[in-house]
C-alpha positions as CSV (number, residue, x, y, z in Angstrom):
1,M,21.1,-51.5,102.3
2,F,21.9,-49.0,99.6
3,A,23.5,-46.6,102.1
4,K,26.1,-49.1,103.3
5,K,27.9,-49.7,100.0
6,S,28.7,-47.5,97.0
7,V,25.8,-46.7,94.7
8,R,26.2,-45.8,91.1
9,L,23.7,-43.4,89.6
10,Q,22.5,-44.4,86.1
11,E,22.9,-42.2,83.0
12,V,21.0,-44.5,80.6
13,P,17.4,-45.4,81.5
14,L,16.9,-49.1,82.0
15,I,13.8,-51.0,83.0
16,R,14.8,-53.2,85.9
17,R,13.0,-54.7,88.9
18,C,13.5,-52.4,91.9
19,F,15.1,-54.0,95.0
20,S,12.9,-52.1,97.4
21,C,9.4,-52.1,95.8
22,H,9.9,-55.1,93.5
23,Q,8.2,-53.4,90.6
24,L,9.5,-53.1,87.0
25,R,10.4,-49.5,86.7
26,F,13.1,-47.3,85.3
27,A,16.2,-47.7,87.5
28,I,18.1,-44.6,88.6
29,A,20.8,-46.3,90.7
30,S,22.5,-49.6,90.9
31,Q,24.7,-51.3,93.4
32,V,27.1,-54.3,92.7
33,L,27.4,-56.8,95.5
34,I,29.3,-60.1,95.9
35,H,27.2,-63.1,96.8
36,K,28.5,-64.6,100.1
37,S,28.2,-68.3,99.2
38,S,29.1,-68.3,95.5
39,G,31.4,-65.3,95.3
40,R,29.7,-64.0,92.1
41,P,28.8,-60.4,91.6
42,Y,25.1,-59.4,91.3
43,C,23.3,-56.0,90.9
44,R,20.6,-54.4,92.9
45,W,18.5,-51.7,91.2
46,L,16.6,-48.8,92.7
47,C,13.7,-46.9,91.1
48,E,13.2,-43.1,91.4
49,D,10.3,-43.4,94.0
50,C,12.3,-45.6,96.3
51,G,15.5,-43.6,95.8
52,K,14.0,-40.3,97.0
53,P,13.9,-41.2,100.7
54,R,17.5,-42.4,100.5
55,G,18.6,-39.1,98.9
56,L,19.1,-40.5,95.4
57,H,17.9,-38.4,92.5
58,P,18.3,-38.9,88.8
59,T,21.1,-37.1,87.1
60,R,20.7,-34.5,84.4
61,E,22.1,-36.9,81.8
62,Y,19.6,-39.5,82.8
63,L,16.6,-37.1,82.5
64,K,17.9,-35.9,79.1
65,N,18.2,-39.5,77.8
66,L,14.8,-40.4,79.2
67,Q,13.2,-37.4,77.4
68,E,15.0,-38.4,74.1
69,M,13.6,-42.0,74.5
70,D,10.1,-40.6,74.9
71,E,10.4,-38.4,71.8
72,E,11.7,-41.3,69.7
73,E,8.8,-43.5,70.8
74,E,6.3,-40.8,69.9
75,T,7.7,-40.4,66.4
76,K,7.7,-44.2,65.9
77,T,4.0,-44.3,66.8
78,D,3.2,-41.4,64.5
79,L,4.9,-43.2,61.7
80,K,2.9,-46.3,62.4
81,V,-0.3,-44.3,62.2
82,L,0.7,-42.8,58.9
83,V,1.6,-46.2,57.5
84,R,-1.8,-47.7,58.5
85,A,-3.7,-44.7,57.0
């Protein structure tokens, strides 16, 4: 399904439910589709593991932002430990 329509690679890591594996994971790609009966747009999300067989890989910007998020989270937990001590 993702190969038929245009797919947009994500630059900001978002936790979304993957269209393929139905797990809550970081989405690397999204696809906007129009619902046939209602005519409203909706998004499908794809995680990194499910995107690899389809030839979709995270962008450099995405990986950089993901690393920054991890670093921020580590500093927040370090601060919490210092406050508790």
